[in-house]
FITIKE-52654 format. One record per residue: residue number from 1; residue in three letters; x, z, y of N, C-alpha, C in turn. Coordinates in nm, 4 decimals. Layout:
<atoms>
   seq   type        n.X        n.Z        n.Y       ca.X       ca.Z       ca.Y        c.X        c.Z        c.Y
   NUM    ALA          X          Z          Y          X          Z          Y          X          Z          Y
...
</atoms>
This chain:
<atoms>
   seq   type        n.X        n.Z        n.Y       ca.X       ca.Z       ca.Y        c.X        c.Z        c.Y
     1    MET    -4.2710     8.3808    16.0088    -4.1314     8.3812    16.0496    -4.1143     8.4254    16.1937
     2    PHE    -4.2251     8.4294    16.2655    -4.2165     8.4729    16.4046    -4.2522     8.6198    16.4197
     3    SER    -4.2594     8.6927    16.3089    -4.3035     8.8323    16.3165    -4.2081     8.9185    16.3968
     4    GLU    -4.0821     8.8733    16.4127    -3.9856     8.9543    16.4862    -4.0069     8.9473    16.6357
     5    PHE    -4.0730     8.8398    16.6817    -4.0853     8.8294    16.8273    -4.2284     8.8076    16.8766
     6    LEU    -4.3278     8.8162    16.7846    -4.4651     8.8057    16.8330    -4.4940     8.9221    16.9277
     7    VAL    -4.5502     8.8946    17.0381    -4.5747     8.9949    17.1402    -4.7086     9.0649    17.1125
     8    CYS    -4.7167     9.1992    17.1390    -4.8409     9.2720    17.1166    -4.9324     9.2638    17.2371
     9    ALA    -4.9021     9.1728    17.3279    -4.9904     9.1450    17.4405    -4.9923     8.9962    17.4628
    10    CYS    -5.1006     8.9453    17.5161    -5.1150     8.8010    17.5346    -5.0372     8.7574    17.6564
    11    ILE    -4.9201     8.6918    17.6360    -4.8343     8.6470    17.7462    -4.8476     8.4965    17.7557
    12    THR    -4.9002     8.4427    17.8625    -4.9182     8.2988    17.8793    -4.8379     8.2516    17.9970
    13    LEU    -4.8267     8.1210    18.0081    -4.7566     8.0649    18.1228    -4.8335     8.0993    18.2498
    14    GLY    -4.7592     8.1169    18.3589    -4.8252     8.1497    18.4850    -4.8585     8.2952    18.4985
    15    THR    -4.7907     8.3861    18.4249    -4.8132     8.5293    18.4390    -4.6821     8.6000    18.4611
    16    THR    -4.6909     8.7184    18.5206    -4.5722     8.8024    18.5352    -4.5916     8.9246    18.4477
    17    VAL    -4.4824     8.9845    18.4064    -4.4880     9.0975    18.3143    -4.4069     9.2119    18.3698
    18    SER    -4.4603     9.3336    18.3589    -4.3840     9.4519    18.3970    -4.4338     9.5689    18.3151
    19    GLY    -4.3536     9.6703    18.2940    -4.4009     9.7858    18.2210    -4.3137     9.8203    18.1040
    20    ASN    -4.3790     9.8522    17.9884    -4.3049     9.9094    17.8762    -4.3033     9.8260    17.7490
    21    ILE    -4.3729     9.7079    17.7462    -4.3682     9.6233    17.6265    -4.2309     9.5577    17.6161
    22    GLN    -4.1790     9.5401    17.4965    -4.0502     9.4727    17.4779    -4.0648     9.3700    17.3665
    23    ALA    -4.0283     9.2445    17.3932    -4.0392     9.1395    17.2916    -3.9310     9.0354    17.3120
    24    VAL    -3.8822     8.9766    17.2019    -3.7834     8.8677    17.2087    -3.8585     8.7374    17.2223
    25    MET    -3.8250     8.6536    17.3218    -3.8954     8.5287    17.3468    -3.8227     8.4127    17.2782
    26    PRO    -3.8949     8.3140    17.2251    -3.8324     8.1968    17.1605    -3.7760     8.1003    17.2627
    27    LYS    -3.6970     8.0059    17.2156    -3.6380     7.9050    17.3036    -3.7378     7.7947    17.3315
    28    ALA    -3.7065     7.7089    17.4311    -3.7934     7.5981    17.4678    -3.8153     7.5059    17.3498
    29    GLY    -3.9392     7.4555    17.3372    -3.9734     7.3653    17.2279    -4.0247     7.4365    17.1060
    30    ALA    -3.9994     7.5631    17.0962    -4.0486     7.6385    16.9813    -4.1964     7.6703    16.9998
    31    SER    -4.2593     7.7103    16.8921    -4.4011     7.7464    16.8973    -4.4149     7.8979    16.9078
    32    LEU    -4.5024     7.9359    16.9962    -4.5299     8.0785    17.0142    -4.6729     8.1049    16.9694
    33    PHE    -4.6901     8.1929    16.8728    -4.8224     8.2250    16.8219    -4.8789     8.3426    16.9014
    34    LEU    -4.9898     8.3183    16.9694    -5.0499     8.4207    17.0545    -5.1803     8.4698    16.9930
    35    PRO    -5.2014     8.6006    16.9888    -5.3251     8.6536    16.9305    -5.4422     8.6339    17.0244
    36    VAL    -5.5480     8.5670    16.9773    -5.6719     8.5497    17.0535    -5.7853     8.5965    16.9631
    37    GLY    -5.8413     8.7122    16.9940    -5.9416     8.7704    16.9059    -5.8786     8.8044    16.7725
    38    SER    -5.9389     8.7527    16.6628    -5.8852     8.7792    16.5288    -5.7971     8.6647    16.4791
    39    ASN    -5.7761     8.5618    16.5636    -5.6949     8.4450    16.5249    -5.5678     8.4377    16.6070
    40    TYR    -5.4785     8.3497    16.5673    -5.3553     8.3233    16.6424    -5.3572     8.1780    16.6865
    41    VAL    -5.3196     8.1529    16.8094    -5.3160     8.0173    16.8651    -5.1710     7.9800    16.8902
    42    ALA    -5.1279     7.8624    16.8393    -4.9882     7.8170    16.8588    -4.9768     7.7532    16.9955
    43    MET    -4.8685     7.7858    17.0691    -4.8433     7.7282    17.2013    -4.6976     7.6873    17.2090
    44    SER    -4.6723     7.5720    17.2641    -4.5345     7.5243    17.2796    -4.4746     7.5853    17.4045
    45    VAL    -4.3518     7.6292    17.3922    -4.2817     7.6887    17.5063    -4.2007     7.5813    17.5754
    46    PRO    -4.2356     7.5397    17.6976    -4.1709     7.4260    17.7641    -4.0418     7.4604    17.8354
    47    MET    -4.0073     7.5849    17.8496    -3.8862     7.6185    17.9244    -3.8106     7.7289    17.8535
    48    GLU    -3.6884     7.7483    17.8972    -3.6015     7.8480    17.8356    -3.6518     7.9884    17.8692
    49    LEU    -3.6844     8.0680    17.7649    -3.7313     8.2044    17.7879    -3.6514     8.3007    17.7019
    50    ASP    -3.5176     8.2705    17.6915    -3.4330     8.3597    17.6138    -3.4359     8.5008    17.6706
    51    GLY    -3.4079     8.5950    17.5853    -3.3882     8.7309    17.6323    -3.5041     8.8226    17.5991
    52    VAL    -3.5053     8.9346    17.6680    -3.6048     9.0373    17.6409    -3.7001     9.0476    17.7594
    53    VAL    -3.8294     9.0436    17.7288    -3.9318     9.0598    17.8317    -4.0005     9.1927    17.8065
    54    THR    -4.0185     9.2700    17.9099    -4.0842     9.3988    17.8934    -4.2159     9.3998    17.9677
    55    GLY    -4.3105     9.4797    17.9211    -4.4384     9.4851    17.9909    -4.5420     9.5635    17.9145
    56    ASP    -4.6577     9.5874    17.9759    -4.7746     9.6496    17.9156    -4.8881     9.5516    17.9249
    57    LEU    -4.9777     9.5593    17.8285    -5.0922     9.4700    17.8313    -5.1704     9.4863    17.9611
    58    GLU    -5.1813     9.6132    18.0062    -5.2577     9.6392    18.1285    -5.1842     9.5910    18.2523
    59    ASP    -5.0492     9.5739    18.2394    -4.9698     9.5386    18.3570    -4.9507     9.3887    18.3746
    60    ILE    -5.0041     9.3058    18.2816    -4.9865     9.1604    18.2929    -5.0802     9.1116    18.4025
    61    VAL    -5.0240     9.0557    18.5089    -5.1019     9.0161    18.6258    -5.0810     8.8687    18.6533
    62    PRO    -5.1894     8.7883    18.6627    -5.1737     8.6468    18.6971    -5.1033     8.6318    18.8307
    63    LEU    -5.0218     8.5226    18.8425    -4.9434     8.5031    18.9640    -5.0302     8.4765    19.0858
    64    ASP    -5.1497     8.4217    19.0636    -5.2350     8.3894    19.1784    -5.3143     8.5099    19.2274
    65    GLU    -5.2927     8.6279    19.1667    -5.3599     8.7487    19.2112    -5.2598     8.8473    19.2689
    66    GLU    -5.2979     8.9102    19.3776    -5.2122     9.0100    19.4405    -5.2270     9.1430    19.3689
    67    PRO    -5.1190     9.2124    19.3367    -5.1297     9.3463    19.2780    -5.2016     9.4409    19.3728
    68    VAL    -5.2862     9.5224    19.3176    -5.3635     9.6173    19.3992    -5.2795     9.7412    19.4251
    69    ASP    -5.2612     9.7723    19.5515    -5.1865     9.8921    19.5895    -5.2843    10.0079    19.6038
    70    GLU    -5.2904    10.0946    19.5005    -5.3849    10.2060    19.4999    -5.3598    10.3026    19.6142
    71    SER    -5.2332    10.3135    19.6553    -5.2003    10.4092    19.7621    -5.2644    10.3714    19.8939
    72    ALA    -5.3023    10.2413    19.9069    -5.3653    10.1960    20.0321    -5.5003    10.2609    20.0530
    73    ASN    -5.5630    10.3063    19.9435    -5.6953    10.3693    19.9534    -5.6887    10.5177    19.9834
    74    GLU    -5.5680    10.5759    19.9757    -5.5542    10.7196    19.9943    -5.6077    10.7676    20.1287
    75    PRO    -5.5707    10.7012    20.2415    -5.6226    10.7486    20.3715    -5.7742    10.7475    20.3756
    76    VAL    -5.8359    10.6461    20.3092    -5.9816    10.6377    20.3086    -6.0403    10.7543    20.2315
    77    LYS    -5.9782    10.7867    20.1147    -6.0255    10.8979    20.0337    -6.0177    11.0280    20.1101
    78    LYS    -5.9021    11.0501    20.1740    -5.8846    11.1740    20.2496    -5.9841    11.1837    20.3629
    79    HIS    -6.0110    11.0666    20.4283    -6.1067    11.0667    20.5392    -6.2458    11.1042    20.4895
    80    ARG    -6.2825    11.0504    20.3716    -6.4138    11.0816    20.3157    -6.4243    11.2283    20.2782
    81    GLU    -6.3133    11.2831    20.2245    -6.3133    11.4243    20.1878    -6.3352    11.5122    20.3100
    82    LYS    -6.2731    11.4729    20.4218    -6.2891    11.5501    20.5448    -6.4327    11.5458    20.5935
    83    GLU    -6.4991    11.4302    20.5741    -6.6375    11.4171    20.6199    -6.7323    11.5048    20.5387
    84    VAL    -6.6972    11.5285    20.4116    -6.7832    11.6074    20.3236    -6.7791    11.7553    20.3594
    85    LYS    -6.6630    11.8029    20.4112    -6.6474    11.9450    20.4421    -6.7487    11.9896    20.5467
    86    LYS    -6.8122    12.1033    20.5198    -6.9107    12.1579    20.6126    -6.8404    12.2315    20.7262
    87    PRO    -6.8889    12.2165    20.8473    -6.8261    12.2869    20.9599    -6.8459    12.4374    20.9492
    88    LYS    -6.7448    12.5119    20.9913    -6.7532    12.6581    20.9855    -6.8537    12.7093    21.0878
    89    LYS    -6.9294    12.8087    21.0458    -7.0265    12.8683    21.1372    -6.9549    12.9554    21.2397
    90    LYS    -6.9893    12.9340    21.3632    -6.9295    13.0138    21.4696    -6.9938    13.1520    21.4728
    91    GLU    -6.9100    13.2529    21.4873    -6.9606    13.3898    21.4940    -7.0319    13.4107    21.6267
    92    VAL    -7.1555    13.4575    21.6163    -7.2348    13.4811    21.7371    -7.1954    13.6169    21.7956
    93    LYS    -7.1471    13.6160    21.9183    -7.1042    13.7395    21.9836    -7.2250    13.8167    22.0362
    94    ASP    -7.2160    13.9481    22.0265    -7.3237    14.0329    22.0774    -7.3260    14.0287    22.2301
    95    ARG    -7.4458    14.0217    22.2826    -7.4615    14.0267    22.4289    -7.4984    14.1692    22.4692
    96    VAL    -7.4172    14.2275    22.5553    -7.4405    14.3656    22.5994    -7.5556    14.3686    22.6997
    97    VAL    -7.6583    14.4439    22.6637    -7.7754    14.4578    22.7513    -7.7572    14.5760    22.8458
    98    LYS    -7.7052    14.6866    22.7909    -7.6820    14.8059    22.8711    -7.5639    14.8811    22.8126
    99    SER    -7.4837    14.9400    22.8992    -7.3634    15.0090    22.8534    -7.3599    15.1518    22.9081
   100    PHE    -7.3200    15.2465    22.8210    -7.3133    15.3871    22.8604    -7.1709    15.4398    22.8362
   101    LYS    -7.1096    15.4889    22.9404    -6.9788    15.5507    22.9253    -6.9978    15.6948    22.8788
   102    ILE    -6.9260    15.7343    22.7757    -6.9401    15.8688    22.7196    -6.8491    15.9663    22.7955
   103    PRO    -6.9052    16.0713    22.8541    -6.8257    16.1649    22.9361    -6.7511    16.2702    22.8525
   104    ASN    -6.6574    16.2231    22.7687    -6.5824    16.3161    22.6844    -6.5099    16.4216    22.7682
   105    GLY    -6.5207    16.5467    22.7267    -6.4519    16.6551    22.7972    -6.5316    16.7164    22.9101
   106    VAL    -6.6417    16.6518    22.9458    -6.7272    16.7071    23.0510    -6.8327    16.7954    22.9859
   107    GLY    -6.8335    16.9215    23.0252    -6.9250    17.0160    22.9620    -6.8933    17.0291    22.8138
   108    LYS    -6.9942    17.0172    22.7312    -6.9747    17.0279    22.5860    -6.9429    16.8944    22.5183
   109    CYS    -6.9509    16.7863    22.5933    -6.9409    16.6528    22.5328    -6.8141    16.6360    22.4488
   110    ASN    -6.8338    16.6060    22.3212    -6.7230    16.5868    22.2286    -6.7661    16.4843    22.1235
   111    SER    -6.7354    16.3577    22.1510    -6.7842    16.2513    22.0621    -6.7027    16.2364    21.9342
   112    ILE    -6.5941    16.3137    21.9201    -6.5172    16.3095    21.7951    -6.6036    16.3579    21.6791
   113    THR    -6.6844    16.4595    21.7066    -6.7734    16.5140    21.6035    -6.8872    16.4157    21.5763
   114    LYS    -6.9032    16.3823    21.4483    -7.0114    16.2905    21.4088    -7.0806    16.3509    21.2864
   115    HIS    -7.1943    16.4123    21.3104    -7.2684    16.4759    21.2020    -7.3336    16.3699    21.1140
   116    TYR    -7.3979    16.4144    21.0071    -7.4673    16.3216    20.9180    -7.5991    16.3828    20.8729
   117    MET    -7.6891    16.2963    20.8354    -7.8197    16.3377    20.7826    -7.8590    16.2406    20.6718
   118    PRO    -7.9198    16.2885    20.5625    -7.9632    16.2000    20.4541    -8.0915    16.1257    20.4918
   119    TYR    -8.0958    15.9981    20.4623    -8.2124    15.9186    20.5044    -8.3401    15.9585    20.4312
   120    HIS    -8.3272    16.0204    20.3145    -8.4485    16.0561    20.2401    -8.5254    16.1718    20.3050
   121    LEU    -8.4648    16.2355    20.4081    -8.5374    16.3399    20.4803    -8.6404    16.2816    20.5764
   122    VAL    -8.6306    16.1499    20.6009    -8.7328    16.0834    20.6825    -8.8504    16.0543    20.5894
   123    THR    -8.9526    16.1371    20.5980    -9.0629    16.1307    20.5008    -9.1969    16.0854    20.5591
   124    ASN    -9.2041    16.0766    20.6918    -9.3292    16.0351    20.7554    -9.3485    15.8842    20.7376
   125    LYS    -9.4391    15.8454    20.6490    -9.4579    15.7044    20.6166    -9.5199    15.6233    20.7294
   126    THR    -9.5729    15.6917    20.8303    -9.6301    15.6191    20.9443    -9.5256    15.5935    21.0531
   127    ALA    -9.4078    15.6565    21.0404    -9.3009    15.6408    21.1402    -9.2242    15.5104    21.1145
   128    PRO    -9.1889    15.4387    21.2203    -9.1153    15.3116    21.2032    -8.9805    15.3300    21.1320
   129    GLN    -8.9160    15.4458    21.1519    -8.7859    15.4673    21.0880    -8.7977    15.4791    20.9356
   130    TYR    -8.9128    15.5255    20.8892    -8.9321    15.5365    20.7440    -8.9224    15.3985    20.6797
   131    TYR    -8.9909    15.3021    20.7361    -8.9882    15.1663    20.6836    -8.8516    15.1021    20.7069
   132    PHE    -8.7947    15.1234    20.8252    -8.6681    15.0597    20.8601    -8.5560    15.0989    20.7643
   133    LEU    -8.5542    15.2247    20.7239    -8.4475    15.2723    20.6346    -8.4704    15.2319    20.4893
   134    ARG    -8.5846    15.1670    20.4625    -8.6166    15.1295    20.3247    -8.6584    14.9832    20.3095
   135    ASN    -8.6544    14.9051    20.4164    -8.6993    14.7658    20.4054    -8.5994    14.6807    20.3262
   136    ASP    -8.6270    14.5518    20.3119    -8.5449    14.4658    20.2267    -8.4051    14.4386    20.2819
   137    LYS    -8.3810    14.4749    20.4081    -8.2473    14.4590    20.4662    -8.1648    14.5871    20.4589
   138    ALA    -8.2293    14.6949    20.4148    -8.1617    14.8254    20.4081    -8.0850    14.8391    20.2762
   139    THR    -7.9598    14.8811    20.2876    -7.8738    14.9039    20.1711    -7.7873    15.0265    20.1987
   140    THR    -7.7090    15.0649    20.1002    -7.6136    15.1742    20.1181    -7.4739    15.1229    20.0901
   141    ASP    -7.3815    15.1500    20.1808    -7.2412    15.1183    20.1550    -7.1901    15.2214    20.0551
   142    LYS    -7.1689    15.1791    19.9322    -7.1338    15.2725    19.8255    -6.9991    15.3407    19.8484
   143    LYS    -6.9116    15.2773    19.9236    -6.7798    15.3360    19.9493    -6.7883    15.4513    20.0490
   144    THR    -6.8639    15.4319    20.1553    -6.8739    15.5339    20.2601    -6.9969    15.6219    20.2427
   145    GLY    -7.0968    15.5714    20.1691    -7.2203    15.6461    20.1510    -7.3147    15.6358    20.2692
   146    ILE    -7.2807    15.5516    20.3680    -7.3632    15.5376    20.4881    -7.4737    15.4339    20.4645
   147    ARG    -7.5928    15.4674    20.5099    -7.7059    15.3759    20.5009    -7.6847    15.2632    20.6016
   148    MET    -7.7202    15.1399    20.5620    -7.6998    15.0243    20.6482    -7.8270    14.9418    20.6547
   149    ASN    -7.8369    14.8620    20.7597    -7.9476    14.7685    20.7717    -7.8938    14.6402    20.8340
   150    ASP    -7.9058    14.5318    20.7598    -7.8581    14.4007    20.8052    -7.7103    14.4047    20.8448
   151    GLY    -7.6312    14.4798    20.7670    -7.4866    14.4835    20.7894    -7.4400    14.5804    20.8953
   152    ARG    -7.5296    14.6616    20.9502    -7.4921    14.7587    21.0538    -7.5158    14.9014    21.0032
   153    TYR    -7.4289    14.9939    21.0475    -7.4440    15.1342    21.0102    -7.5671    15.1934    21.0793
   154    CYS    -7.6483    15.2624    21.0039    -7.7653    15.3287    21.0617    -7.7231    15.4626    21.1225
   155    ILE    -7.7621    15.4859    21.2468    -7.7252    15.6088    21.3177    -7.8472    15.6656    21.3892
   156    ALA    -7.8311    15.7888    21.4380    -7.9328    15.8519    21.5225    -7.8644    15.8964    21.6512
   157    VAL    -7.9282    15.8711    21.7649    -7.8769    15.9156    21.8951    -7.9944    15.9711    21.9752
   158    GLY    -7.9636    16.0313    22.0875    -8.0678    16.0866    22.1744    -8.1449    15.9775    22.2463
   159    SER    -8.2643    16.0127    22.2926    -8.3527    15.9156    22.3587    -8.2989    15.8672    22.4929
   160    TYR    -8.1947    15.9326    22.5443    -8.1325    15.8884    22.6700    -8.0828    15.7439    22.6573
   161    TYR    -8.0346    15.7079    22.5415    -7.9772    15.5748    22.5201    -8.0831    15.4730    22.4811
   162    THR    -8.1664    15.5072    22.3863    -8.2752    15.4199    22.3418    -8.3643    15.4984    22.2464
   163    SER    -8.4883    15.4578    22.2377    -8.5804    15.5242    22.1451    -8.6484    15.4229    22.0529
   164    LYS    -8.6054    15.2979    22.0593    -8.6664    15.1936    21.9774    -8.5884    15.1769    21.8469
   165    ILE    -8.6546    15.2070    21.7361    -8.5911    15.1929    21.6054    -8.5556    15.0451    21.5810
   166    GLY    -8.4348    15.0223    21.5337    -8.3879    14.8851    21.5096    -8.3033    14.8306    21.6228
   167    THR    -8.2872    14.9086    21.7306    -8.2020    14.8641    21.8419    -8.0563    14.8573    21.7957
   168    LYS    -7.9921    14.7468    21.8254    -7.8513    14.7289    21.7874    -7.7604    14.8011    21.8865
   169    ILE    -7.6657    14.8749    21.8323    -7.5746    14.9550    21.9142    -7.4310    14.9306    21.8688
   170    ASN    -7.3427    14.9050    21.9632    -7.1998    14.8948    21.9328    -7.1290    15.0171    21.9898
   171    LEU    -7.0556    15.0859    21.9023    -6.9756    15.2000    21.9480    -6.8339    15.1515    21.9763
   172    VAL    -6.7918    15.1625    22.1001    -6.6557    15.1227    22.1376    -6.5673    15.2458    22.1256
   173    MET    -6.4734    15.2417    22.0315    -6.3920    15.3587    21.9986    -6.2585    15.3586    22.0734
   174    GLU    -6.2007    15.4777    22.0874    -6.0706    15.4880    22.1542    -5.9591    15.4253    22.0707
   175    ASN    -5.9828    15.4050    21.9400    -5.8824    15.3409    21.8552    -5.8873    15.1884    21.8653
   176    GLY    -5.9751    15.1384    21.9518    -5.9838    14.9938    21.9740    -6.0908    14.9232    21.8927
   177    ASN    -6.1522    14.9947    21.8008    -6.2550    14.9340    21.7167    -6.3896    14.9281    21.7875
   178    LYS    -6.4662    14.8293    21.7471    -6.6039    14.8165    21.7943    -6.6908    14.8270    21.6696
   179    VAL    -6.7577    14.9394    21.6529    -6.8340    14.9666    21.5310    -6.9793    14.9235    21.5505
   180    LYS    -7.0233    14.8326    21.4651    -7.1597    14.7804    21.4763    -7.2583    14.8741    21.4062
   181    CYS    -7.3524    14.9246    21.4849    -7.4516    15.0194    21.4333    -7.5920    14.9745    21.4726
   182    VAL    -7.6902    15.0502    21.4262    -7.8285    15.0222    21.4607    -7.9041    15.1547    21.4584
   183    LEU    -8.0004    15.1696    21.5490    -8.0771    15.2937    21.5550    -8.1715    15.3024    21.4353
   184    GLY    -8.1405    15.3971    21.3448    -8.2226    15.4146    21.2252    -8.3134    15.5362    21.2352
   185    ASP    -8.2827    15.6260    21.3306    -8.3658    15.7442    21.3519    -8.3410    15.7951    21.4929
   186    GLN    -8.4349    15.8736    21.5423    -8.4252    15.9260    21.6785    -8.4007    16.0760    21.6750
   187    LYS    -8.3005    16.1216    21.7525    -8.2799    16.2658    21.7647    -8.3970    16.3244    21.8447
   188    ALA    -8.4514    16.4331    21.7977    -8.5639    16.4961    21.8682    -8.5173    16.5503    22.0023
   189    ASP    -8.5995    16.5330    22.1041    -8.5624    16.5800    22.2382    -8.5334    16.7304    22.2392
   190    ARG    -8.6039    16.8058    22.1568    -8.5829    16.9507    22.1558    -8.4440    16.9877    22.1012
   191    ASP    -8.3813    16.8931    22.0321    -8.2498    16.9195    21.9732    -8.1359    16.8591    22.0534
   192    THR    -8.1655    16.8137    22.1759    -8.0623    16.7502    22.2591    -8.0537    16.8153    22.3966
   193    ILE    -7.9411    16.7886    22.4643    -7.9181    16.8415    22.5986    -7.8691    16.7297    22.6901
   194    VAL    -7.8500    16.7640    22.8178    -7.8016    16.6687    22.9195    -7.8835    16.5395    22.9144
   195    ASN    -8.0088    16.5513    22.9534    -8.1001    16.4368    22.9561    -8.1141    16.3692    22.8199
   196    HIS    -8.1061    16.4483    22.7157    -8.1222    16.4002    22.5773    -8.0140    16.2991    22.5372
   197    SER    -7.8927    16.3193    22.5906    -7.7818    16.2293    22.5571    -7.6864    16.2888    22.4532
   198    GLN    -7.6930    16.4204    22.4340    -7.6019    16.4868    22.3408    -7.6782    16.5862    22.2532
   199    ALA    -7.6212    16.6113    22.1371    -7.6751    16.7193    22.0543    -7.6338    16.8512    22.1189
   200    THR    -7.6879    16.9617    22.0747    -7.6593    17.0909    22.1369    -7.5113    17.1312    22.1260
   201    ASP    -7.4382    17.0690    22.0341    -7.2946    17.0998    22.0230    -7.2086    16.9986    22.0976
   202    GLY    -7.2727    16.9057    22.1698    -7.1991    16.8075    22.2487    -7.1691    16.6769    22.1764
   203    SER    -7.2065    16.6649    22.0492    -7.1824    16.5408    21.9751    -7.2814    16.4327    22.0201
   204    ILE    -7.2439    16.3088    21.9979    -7.3249    16.1965    22.0465    -7.3974    16.1236    21.9338
   205    VAL    -7.3237    16.0957    21.8265    -7.3733    16.0097    21.7184    -7.3903    16.0889    21.5888
   206    GLU    -7.4985    16.0601    21.5186    -7.5221    16.1181    21.3872    -7.5372    16.0036    21.2867
   207    MET    -7.4572    16.0057    21.1791    -7.4610    15.9016    21.0780    -7.5728    15.9299    20.9766
   208    ILE    -7.6436    15.8251    20.9371    -7.7493    15.8389    20.8366    -7.6899    15.7974    20.7024
   209    VAL    -7.6947    15.8882    20.6055    -7.6245    15.8656    20.4786    -7.7193    15.8683    20.3595
   210    ASP    -7.6625    15.8342    20.2455    -7.7353    15.8355    20.1181    -7.6626    15.9330    20.0257
   211    TYR    -7.7279    16.0441    19.9948    -7.6625    16.1479    19.9134    -7.6300    16.1008    19.7713
   212    LYS    -7.6829    15.9893    19.7334    -7.6505    15.9356    19.6017    -7.5044    15.8917    19.5965
   213    TYR    -7.4505    15.8535    19.7143    -7.3114    15.8065    19.7217    -7.2253    15.8888    19.8175
   214    PHE    -7.2897    15.9598    19.9093    -7.2141    16.0369    20.0077    -7.1795    16.1747    19.9513
   215    ARG    -7.0512    16.2133    19.9651    -7.0034    16.3383    19.9052    -7.0075    16.4568    20.0020
   216    LYS    -7.0853    16.4443    20.1073    -7.1048    16.5508    20.2062    -6.9753    16.5933    20.2735
   217    THR    -6.8940    16.4922    20.3085    -6.7724    16.5175    20.3858    -6.7470    16.3989    20.4775
   218    THR    -6.7152    16.4296    20.6032    -6.6911    16.3213    20.6998    -6.5620    16.2454    20.6693
   219    LYS    -6.4821    16.2967    20.5767    -6.3596    16.2252    20.5367    -6.3933    16.0933    20.4679
   220    GLN    -6.5182    16.0803    20.4252    -6.5630    15.9577    20.3593    -6.5995    15.8489    20.4600
   221    TYR    -6.6092    15.8870    20.5880    -6.6419    15.7882    20.6911    -6.5349    15.6781    20.6930
   222    PRO    -6.5706    15.5574    20.7339    -6.4713    15.4502    20.7463    -6.3712    15.4813    20.8575
   223    GLU    -6.2510    15.4300    20.8445    -6.1439    15.4566    20.9407    -6.1817    15.4140    21.0823
   224    GLU    -6.2612    15.3093    21.0931    -6.2985    15.2582    21.2256    -6.3795    15.3588    21.3074
   225    LEU    -6.4380    15.4592    21.2407    -6.5182    15.5598    21.3114    -6.4357    15.6794    21.3592
   226    SER    -6.3062    15.6799    21.3278    -6.2228    15.7954    21.3646    -6.1982    15.8000    21.5155
   227    GLY    -6.1877    15.9203    21.5674    -6.1597    15.9378    21.7103    -6.2838    15.9460    21.7965
   228    ARG    -6.2617    15.9395    21.9264    -6.3710    15.9537    22.0217    -6.4434    15.8213    22.0460
   229    VAL    -6.5701    15.8352    22.0844    -6.6481    15.7184    22.1282    -6.6311    15.7084    22.2789
   230    LEU    -6.5785    15.5980    22.3264    -6.5583    15.5809    22.4710    -6.6819    15.5236    22.5398
   231    ARG    -6.7524    15.4364    22.4651    -6.8677    15.3692    22.5255    -6.9710    15.3383    22.4182
   232    LEU    -7.0959    15.3442    22.4576    -7.2061    15.3077    22.3695    -7.2774    15.1895    22.4327
   233    ASP    -7.2735    15.0744    22.3654    -7.3336    14.9519    22.4190    -7.4613    14.9154    22.3436
   234    ILE    -7.5683    14.8927    22.4179    -7.6898    14.8390    22.3603    -7.6753    14.6860    22.3627
   235    VAL    -7.6875    14.6226    22.2472    -7.6632    14.4773    22.2400    -7.7802    14.4055    22.1738
   236    GLU    -7.7733    14.2738    22.1859    -7.8728    14.1894    22.1170    -7.8063    14.0591    22.0775
</atoms>
């Protein structure tokens, strides 16, 4: 006879209810059958509990316990998340060891012209450049067709600037770019002029390319290489 108001959650004296359960409560003195396991236990209701009580089984909280405020843990969670994040690596700036100003317009000097040579023409296996252009750090930028080593464009310049293969060189351009390069080959002294600083046509830099990807046109060069070279910096 109590099937109309038996609650689907165990509601006992000394508890509060909130949530979505809805049940009609009996009057004082009546018996309330509460489900305990597979049995029902009769309990006398000592006070007036007319009306509708709502709640969820999970939301029934004893009065002697404080409700847990989950939001209180949020700052702790966020703090822990921040601790887990790895710090960003700072970019190491190149240190200029020696700097050369390019005398554009003086004599034949014209750094706008940048010739190219295929790296496979370096065939002397005893030469350091042969290994450098083929070691495990050497790759080809498929978009530009330029040979690279450790993320830098491989170039050839006259011995006036440096003759050590693998020397890092930054080209400071008139367009404001700083192009990171590395000496991948040496221009022969017999093919240079003005203390071996320029090619016979006045050009300064020669790009080392890969004919597998390079279409034999300087239009394929990256935009950062356009214009004159104002300065050539030896860096480390």
